[in-house]
Gaussian input, Z-matrix of N, CA and C with variables (Angstrom, degrees):
# hf/3-21g

backbone

0 1
 N
 C     1     B1
 C     2     B2     1     A1
 N     3     B3     2     A2     1     D1
 C     4     B4     3     A3     2     D2
 C     5     B5     4     A4     3     D3
 N     6     B6     5     A5     4     D4
 C     7     B7     6     A6     5     D5
 C     8     B8     7     A7     6     D6
 N     9     B9     8     A8     7     D7
 C    10    B10     9     A9     8     D8
 C    11    B11    10    A10     9     D9
 N    12    B12    11    A11    10    D10
 C    13    B13    12    A12    11    D11
 C    14    B14    13    A13    12    D12
 N    15    B15    14    A14    13    D13
 C    16    B16    15    A15    14    D14
 C    17    B17    16    A16    15    D15
 N    18    B18    17    A17    16    D16
 C    19    B19    18    A18    17    D17
 C    20    B20    19    A19    18    D18
 N    21    B21    20    A20    19    D19
 C    22    B22    21    A21    20    D20
 C    23    B23    22    A22    21    D21
 N    24    B24    23    A23    22    D22
 C    25    B25    24    A24    23    D23
 C    26    B26    25    A25    24    D24
 N    27    B27    26    A26    25    D25
 C    28    B28    27    A27    26    D26
 C    29    B29    28    A28    27    D27
 N    30    B30    29    A29    28    D28
 C    31    B31    30    A30    29    D29
 C    32    B32    31    A31    30    D30
 N    33    B33    32    A32    31    D31
 C    34    B34    33    A33    32    D32
 C    35    B35    34    A34    33    D33
 N    36    B36    35    A35    34    D34
 C    37    B37    36    A36    35    D35
 C    38    B38    37    A37    36    D36
 N    39    B39    38    A38    37    D37
 C    40    B40    39    A39    38    D38
 C    41    B41    40    A40    39    D39
 N    42    B42    41    A41    40    D40
 C    43    B43    42    A42    41    D41
 C    44    B44    43    A43    42    D42
 N    45    B45    44    A44    43    D43
 C    46    B46    45    A45    44    D44
 C    47    B47    46    A46    45    D45
 N    48    B48    47    A47    46    D46
 C    49    B49    48    A48    47    D47
 C    50    B50    49    A49    48    D48
 N    51    B51    50    A50    49    D49
 C    52    B52    51    A51    50    D50
 C    53    B53    52    A52    51    D51
 N    54    B54    53    A53    52    D52
 C    55    B55    54    A54    53    D53
 C    56    B56    55    A55    54    D54
 N    57    B57    56    A56    55    D55
 C    58    B58    57    A57    56    D56
 C    59    B59    58    A58    57    D57
 N    60    B60    59    A59    58    D58
 C    61    B61    60    A60    59    D59
 C    62    B62    61    A61    60    D60
 N    63    B63    62    A62    61    D61
 C    64    B64    63    A63    62    D62
 C    65    B65    64    A64    63    D63
 N    66    B66    65    A65    64    D64
 C    67    B67    66    A66    65    D65
 C    68    B68    67    A67    66    D66
 N    69    B69    68    A68    67    D67
 C    70    B70    69    A69    68    D68
 C    71    B71    70    A70    69    D69
 N    72    B72    71    A71    70    D70
 C    73    B73    72    A72    71    D71
 C    74    B74    73    A73    72    D72
 N    75    B75    74    A74    73    D73
 C    76    B76    75    A75    74    D74
 C    77    B77    76    A76    75    D75
 N    78    B78    77    A77    76    D76
 C    79    B79    78    A78    77    D77
 C    80    B80    79    A79    78    D78
 N    81    B81    80    A80    79    D79
 C    82    B82    81    A81    80    D80
 C    83    B83    82    A82    81    D81
 N    84    B84    83    A83    82    D82
 C    85    B85    84    A84    83    D83
 C    86    B86    85    A85    84    D84
 N    87    B87    86    A86    85    D85
 C    88    B88    87    A87    86    D86
 C    89    B89    88    A88    87    D87
 N    90    B90    89    A89    88    D88
 C    91    B91    90    A90    89    D89
 C    92    B92    91    A91    90    D90
 N    93    B93    92    A92    91    D91
 C    94    B94    93    A93    92    D92
 C    95    B95    94    A94    93    D93
 N    96    B96    95    A95    94    D94
 C    97    B97    96    A96    95    D95
 C    98    B98    97    A97    96    D96
 N    99    B99    98    A98    97    D97
 C   100   B100    99    A99    98    D98
 C   101   B101   100   A100    99    D99
 N   102   B102   101   A101   100   D100
 C   103   B103   102   A102   101   D101
 C   104   B104   103   A103   102   D102
 N   105   B105   104   A104   103   D103
 C   106   B106   105   A105   104   D104
 C   107   B107   106   A106   105   D105
 N   108   B108   107   A107   106   D106
 C   109   B109   108   A108   107   D107
 C   110   B110   109   A109   108   D108
 N   111   B111   110   A110   109   D109
 C   112   B112   111   A111   110   D110
 C   113   B113   112   A112   111   D111
 N   114   B114   113   A113   112   D112
 C   115   B115   114   A114   113   D113
 C   116   B116   115   A115   114   D114
 N   117   B117   116   A116   115   D115
 C   118   B118   117   A117   116   D116
 C   119   B119   118   A118   117   D117
 N   120   B120   119   A119   118   D118
 C   121   B121   120   A120   119   D119
 C   122   B122   121   A121   120   D120
 N   123   B123   122   A122   121   D121
 C   124   B124   123   A123   122   D122
 C   125   B125   124   A124   123   D123
 N   126   B126   125   A125   124   D124
 C   127   B127   126   A126   125   D125
 C   128   B128   127   A127   126   D126
 N   129   B129   128   A128   127   D127
 C   130   B130   129   A129   128   D128
 C   131   B131   130   A130   129   D129
 N   132   B132   131   A131   130   D130
 C   133   B133   132   A132   131   D131
 C   134   B134   133   A133   132   D132
 N   135   B135   134   A134   133   D133
 C   136   B136   135   A135   134   D134
 C   137   B137   136   A136   135   D135
 N   138   B138   137   A137   136   D136
 C   139   B139   138   A138   137   D137
 C   140   B140   139   A139   138   D138
 N   141   B141   140   A140   139   D139
 C   142   B142   141   A141   140   D140
 C   143   B143   142   A142   141   D141
 N   144   B144   143   A143   142   D142
 C   145   B145   144   A144   143   D143
 C   146   B146   145   A145   144   D144
 N   147   B147   146   A146   145   D145
 C   148   B148   147   A147   146   D146
 C   149   B149   148   A148   147   D147
 N   150   B150   149   A149   148   D148
 C   151   B151   150   A150   149   D149
 C   152   B152   151   A151   150   D150
 N   153   B153   152   A152   151   D151
 C   154   B154   153   A153   152   D152
 C   155   B155   154   A154   153   D153
 N   156   B156   155   A155   154   D154
 C   157   B157   156   A156   155   D155
 C   158   B158   157   A157   156   D156
 N   159   B159   158   A158   157   D157
 C   160   B160   159   A159   158   D158
 C   161   B161   160   A160   159   D159
 N   162   B162   161   A161   160   D160
 C   163   B163   162   A162   161   D161
 C   164   B164   163   A163   162   D162
 N   165   B165   164   A164   163   D163
 C   166   B166   165   A165   164   D164
 C   167   B167   166   A166   165   D165
 N   168   B168   167   A167   166   D166
 C   169   B169   168   A168   167   D167
 C   170   B170   169   A169   168   D168
 N   171   B171   170   A170   169   D169
 C   172   B172   171   A171   170   D170
 C   173   B173   172   A172   171   D171
 N   174   B174   173   A173   172   D172
 C   175   B175   174   A174   173   D173
 C   176   B176   175   A175   174   D174
 N   177   B177   176   A176   175   D175
 C   178   B178   177   A177   176   D176
 C   179   B179   178   A178   177   D177
 N   180   B180   179   A179   178   D178
 C   181   B181   180   A180   179   D179
 C   182   B182   181   A181   180   D180

   B1=1.4100
   B2=1.5057
   B3=1.3720
   B4=1.3743
   B5=1.5294
   B6=1.2658
   B7=1.5830
   B8=1.3352
   B9=1.3699
   B10=1.4656
   B11=1.5372
   B12=1.3929
   B13=1.4304
   B14=1.4886
   B15=1.2762
   B16=1.4902
   B17=1.5400
   B18=1.2443
   B19=1.5044
   B20=1.5495
   B21=1.3434
   B22=1.4302
   B23=1.5713
   B24=1.3267
   B25=1.4980
   B26=1.5020
   B27=1.3631
   B28=1.4090
   B29=1.5129
   B30=1.3604
   B31=1.4028
   B32=1.5314
   B33=1.3174
   B34=1.3911
   B35=1.5077
   B36=1.3760
   B37=1.4349
   B38=1.5033
   B39=1.3070
   B40=1.4770
   B41=1.4725
   B42=1.3261
   B43=1.4393
   B44=1.5031
   B45=1.3237
   B46=1.3731
   B47=1.4793
   B48=1.3945
   B49=1.4612
   B50=1.6109
   B51=1.3192
   B52=1.4350
   B53=1.5781
   B54=1.3155
   B55=1.5166
   B56=1.4526
   B57=1.3275
   B58=1.4405
   B59=1.5757
   B60=1.2769
   B61=1.5439
   B62=1.4760
   B63=1.3619
   B64=1.4499
   B65=1.5977
   B66=1.4071
   B67=1.4516
   B68=1.5754
   B69=1.3726
   B70=1.4710
   B71=1.5256
   B72=1.3636
   B73=1.4477
   B74=1.4373
   B75=1.3023
   B76=1.4565
   B77=1.5452
   B78=1.2962
   B79=1.5288
   B80=1.5556
   B81=1.4205
   B82=1.3687
   B83=1.4581
   B84=1.3303
   B85=1.5020
   B86=1.4769
   B87=1.4136
   B88=1.4491
   B89=1.4408
   B90=1.3758
   B91=1.5213
   B92=1.4761
   B93=1.3409
   B94=1.4476
   B95=1.5290
   B96=1.2356
   B97=1.4526
   B98=1.5717
   B99=1.3083
   B100=1.4463
   B101=1.5508
   B102=1.2221
   B103=1.4368
   B104=1.5528
   B105=1.2082
   B106=1.5140
   B107=1.5565
   B108=1.3609
   B109=1.4843
   B110=1.5582
   B111=1.3258
   B112=1.4251
   B113=1.5670
   B114=1.2578
   B115=1.4536
   B116=1.5446
   B117=1.2313
   B118=1.4914
   B119=1.5126
   B120=1.3797
   B121=1.4766
   B122=1.5719
   B123=1.2572
   B124=1.5502
   B125=1.5229
   B126=1.3903
   B127=1.3650
   B128=1.5975
   B129=1.2770
   B130=1.4697
   B131=1.5126
   B132=1.2826
   B133=1.4079
   B134=1.5360
   B135=1.2926
   B136=1.5318
   B137=1.4725
   B138=1.3788
   B139=1.4561
   B140=1.5116
   B141=1.2714
   B142=1.4448
   B143=1.5579
   B144=1.2811
   B145=1.4898
   B146=1.4875
   B147=1.3980
   B148=1.3957
   B149=1.4941
   B150=1.3891
   B151=1.4571
   B152=1.4805
   B153=1.2794
   B154=1.5302
   B155=1.5229
   B156=1.4177
   B157=1.4107
   B158=1.6181
   B159=1.2568
   B160=1.5201
   B161=1.4753
   B162=1.3407
   B163=1.4263
   B164=1.5031
   B165=1.3152
   B166=1.4984
   B167=1.4765
   B168=1.3626
   B169=1.4693
   B170=1.6758
   B171=1.3571
   B172=1.4394
   B173=1.5465
   B174=1.4100
   B175=1.4636
   B176=1.5661
   B177=1.3798
   B178=1.4222
   B179=1.5054
   B180=1.2380
   B181=1.5717
   B182=1.4558
   A1=117.06
   A2=113.56
   A3=119.48
   A4=108.57
   A5=116.65
   A6=122.87
   A7=110.15
   A8=121.44
   A9=124.55
   A10=112.20
   A11=112.87
   A12=116.79
   A13=112.72
   A14=114.71
   A15=121.14
   A16=108.01
   A17=119.10
   A18=121.57
   A19=110.64
   A20=114.63
   A21=119.98
   A22=116.82
   A23=112.16
   A24=123.41
   A25=116.32
   A26=112.36
   A27=118.82
   A28=110.35
   A29=118.00
   A30=121.52
   A31=107.73
   A32=122.13
   A33=124.57
   A34=116.42
   A35=116.21
   A36=122.65
   A37=112.92
   A38=119.49
   A39=121.02
   A40=106.43
   A41=114.51
   A42=117.06
   A43=116.32
   A44=117.24
   A45=119.28
   A46=116.43
   A47=113.43
   A48=122.19
   A49=107.09
   A50=115.02
   A51=121.04
   A52=109.67
   A53=114.39
   A54=121.01
   A55=110.99
   A56=120.17
   A57=122.44
   A58=112.09
   A59=114.73
   A60=121.25
   A61=111.33
   A62=118.69
   A63=119.08
   A64=108.77
   A65=117.89
   A66=117.83
   A67=105.35
   A68=111.67
   A69=114.93
   A70=107.62
   A71=117.59
   A72=119.83
   A73=111.94
   A74=116.87
   A75=123.65
   A76=112.73
   A77=116.74
   A78=116.33
   A79=104.06
   A80=121.73
   A81=124.06
   A82=115.88
   A83=115.77
   A84=116.85
   A85=117.17
   A86=119.17
   A87=115.78
   A88=113.88
   A89=115.62
   A90=115.44
   A91=113.56
   A92=116.25
   A93=117.98
   A94=111.76
   A95=120.46
   A96=124.16
   A97=115.70
   A98=111.05
   A99=115.94
   A100=112.11
   A101=119.40
   A102=124.45
   A103=110.35
   A104=120.34
   A105=123.80
   A106=112.85
   A107=116.26
   A108=117.31
   A109=115.99
   A110=118.67
   A111=122.30
   A112=105.66
   A113=121.71
   A114=122.56
   A115=107.08
   A116=119.95
   A117=121.60
   A118=114.26
   A119=118.23
   A120=119.52
   A121=107.04
   A122=119.10
   A123=124.35
   A124=109.49
   A125=116.17
   A126=123.00
   A127=109.19
   A128=116.84
   A129=120.24
   A130=111.65
   A131=117.70
   A132=120.72
   A133=113.35
   A134=115.66
   A135=117.01
   A136=107.40
   A137=121.76
   A138=120.56
   A139=112.80
   A140=121.51
   A141=120.80
   A142=110.97
   A143=120.58
   A144=121.42
   A145=112.50
   A146=113.63
   A147=118.46
   A148=115.57
   A149=114.24
   A150=122.95
   A151=107.29
   A152=121.90
   A153=123.58
   A154=109.85
   A155=114.19
   A156=119.62
   A157=106.71
   A158=117.04
   A159=119.37
   A160=111.84
   A161=119.65
   A162=120.89
   A163=112.72
   A164=116.19
   A165=120.96
   A166=116.25
   A167=117.12
   A168=118.14
   A169=106.33
   A170=116.84
   A171=117.30
   A172=104.93
   A173=115.80
   A174=118.57
   A175=114.47
   A176=111.72
   A177=118.46
   A178=118.56
   A179=112.94
   A180=118.46
   A181=115.87
   D1=-42.22
   D2=-172.02
   D3=-68.01
   D4=-35.66
   D5=175.09
   D6=-59.73
   D7=-44.53
   D8=-177.49
   D9=-63.26
   D10=-38.60
   D11=176.25
   D12=-60.54
   D13=-43.21
   D14=-175.52
   D15=-70.57
   D16=-43.24
   D17=-177.27
   D18=-66.70
   D19=-37.12
   D20=179.91
   D21=-75.57
   D22=-14.97
   D23=-174.00
   D24=55.59
   D25=31.38
   D26=170.23
   D27=-90.35
   D28=150.27
   D29=178.75
   D30=-69.05
   D31=144.07
   D32=173.68
   D33=-67.47
   D34=-10.10
   D35=178.48
   D36=-92.22
   D37=-3.89
   D38=177.48
   D39=-66.94
   D40=148.71
   D41=-175.01
   D42=-67.62
   D43=-25.46
   D44=170.91
   D45=-60.08
   D46=-43.64
   D47=-177.11
   D48=-69.10
   D49=-43.04
   D50=-178.86
   D51=-59.14
   D52=-47.85
   D53=-178.05
   D54=-60.21
   D55=-41.78
   D56=-175.28
   D57=-82.40
   D58=-20.90
   D59=171.47
   D60=-74.66
   D61=-41.44
   D62=-165.38
   D63=-93.80
   D64=-18.10
   D65=-177.67
   D66=-120.64
   D67=160.43
   D68=172.35
   D69=-66.03
   D70=172.68
   D71=179.24
   D72=-65.37
   D73=-44.15
   D74=179.98
   D75=-52.20
   D76=-34.88
   D77=-178.25
   D78=-96.75
   D79=-40.12
   D80=-171.81
   D81=-64.71
   D82=-38.88
   D83=-178.52
   D84=-66.27
   D85=-40.75
   D86=172.48
   D87=-61.66
   D88=-37.29
   D89=179.11
   D90=-65.44
   D91=-37.79
   D92=178.86
   D93=-71.71
   D94=-29.27
   D95=173.98
   D96=-73.16
   D97=-19.78
   D98=178.35
   D99=-92.96
   D100=10.49
   D101=177.16
   D102=-73.14
   D103=160.14
   D104=176.88
   D105=-56.20
   D106=155.52
   D107=-177.43
   D108=-55.53
   D109=-33.72
   D110=-172.00
   D111=-73.76
   D112=-13.97
   D113=-176.95
   D114=-99.37
   D115=-13.38
   D116=-173.03
   D117=-71.45
   D118=-25.24
   D119=176.95
   D120=-64.75
   D121=-43.92
   D122=-178.76
   D123=-67.17
   D124=-36.07
   D125=179.17
   D126=-67.97
   D127=-40.43
   D128=177.25
   D129=-63.97
   D130=-47.44
   D131=176.46
   D132=-57.10
   D133=-46.17
   D134=-178.10
   D135=-67.19
   D136=-46.92
   D137=-179.67
   D138=-61.35
   D139=-34.08
   D140=175.96
   D141=-67.06
   D142=-33.95
   D143=173.92
   D144=-68.32
   D145=-41.18
   D146=178.51
   D147=-57.29
   D148=-47.85
   D149=179.31
   D150=-67.39
   D151=-38.35
   D152=179.97
   D153=-58.98
   D154=-44.73
   D155=-176.14
   D156=-67.54
   D157=-41.51
   D158=176.31
   D159=-62.69
   D160=-42.19
   D161=-179.69
   D162=-65.60
   D163=-45.15
   D164=175.97
   D165=-63.28
   D166=-33.28
   D167=-179.73
   D168=-73.79
   D169=-33.38
   D170=-177.08
   D171=-74.85
   D172=-40.95
   D173=-171.48
   D174=-65.06
   D175=-35.91
   D176=-179.00
   D177=-96.58
   D178=2.05
   D179=171.85
   D180=-99.86

């Protein structure tokens, strides 16, 4: 998760980052998606980087 934060250039104190750091993905993703609309653009960017890291890890291992 920390790598995704750095790549996305989002501050680790943004609510999206905090939710995904403190909860498992199964719990954190629905909480992130239930945020207000103005927060969803940052959530989208963060989730794309999280899934990118997961894909690359699986692809190269």
